[in-house]
C-alpha positions, 0 to 999 in steps of 0.5 A: 500500500502506497503511503499518503504521507512523506516528510523531508527537511524544509530545504527552502527555508534554511536547509536541513537544520533551518526551520524544521521539516515539512510533511507532504500529503498525497491526494487520497483515493478513498476507494483504495482504502475501502471508503467507497461511500465517501467517494464524492468528498476526495482529499487533495494533496497538501504540505504542512510546514514548520514541523519539528525534526524527529517528532511524531505527528498525527495528520488530519483534514477537516473536509472541504475548505480546510487544509491538512493539519498536524498535531503531536497530540493524538487525542486532539487529532481524534477529538472531532467526529467526522474528521479524516485521519490521514495517518501518523508520521515521524519526521526525519532527524536533522541532516537525514533523508525522507521518512514515510507514514507509519502505515495506518489506514486513513479513516474518519473519526466516528462519534463512538471514537470521540465518546471513547476518548472522553471515557479515557479521561476518567476523573476518579480512581473508582471510575478508572478501575470500573472503566478499566474492568469494563474495557477488559471485558470489551463491554460498551457502556450499554453492555455494562448497563445490561450486565449490572442493571445500573442506568447507562447515564449513571455509569457515564457519570461514575466513569467520566464525570467524577460521581462516586458510586453508592455501595449498591452500585459498587456491589452490582459492578462487582457482581457483573465483573465477577460473573464475566471473569469467573473470579471474585471481584469485591466492591472493595477492590473497586474503591 
């Protein structure tokens, strides 16, 4: 698969140690990446300038009327539903040649991606433990709700908004995780 990302030094602005690197983005044939339903959008080629040497960047495009952007913060790149993620690339060391993209397939950020990212920003230790066990089970919030009988909005508040679960909820979480893992998970281990 041909990579849509290529990085080199910014030769026009000071040579290999001048103002860093550029990232070149090829025009992307969405059909080639299995995104036939997005055929009408198309993403043009572009150049991102003034990026640092030997740094990992996530390259994205927000659609018609926007230019390609690069960020070193993966969460920032994934923060907007509908955003087109071209991929990631590590820029070359000073004085070195070209580097190519890291091989990811381009994709559109979904609402689910944004929601899951927000869930990763859990505010309390109890919420982090509940969320970690939920992920180990490969459960969505909806599945955790079905397994525990706890309302999905309350689960979201427990794992994402810092609301501390009451003892009844902790017991329901512990019972559901115990059933899934076929080992004892006590409410105390969640606290």
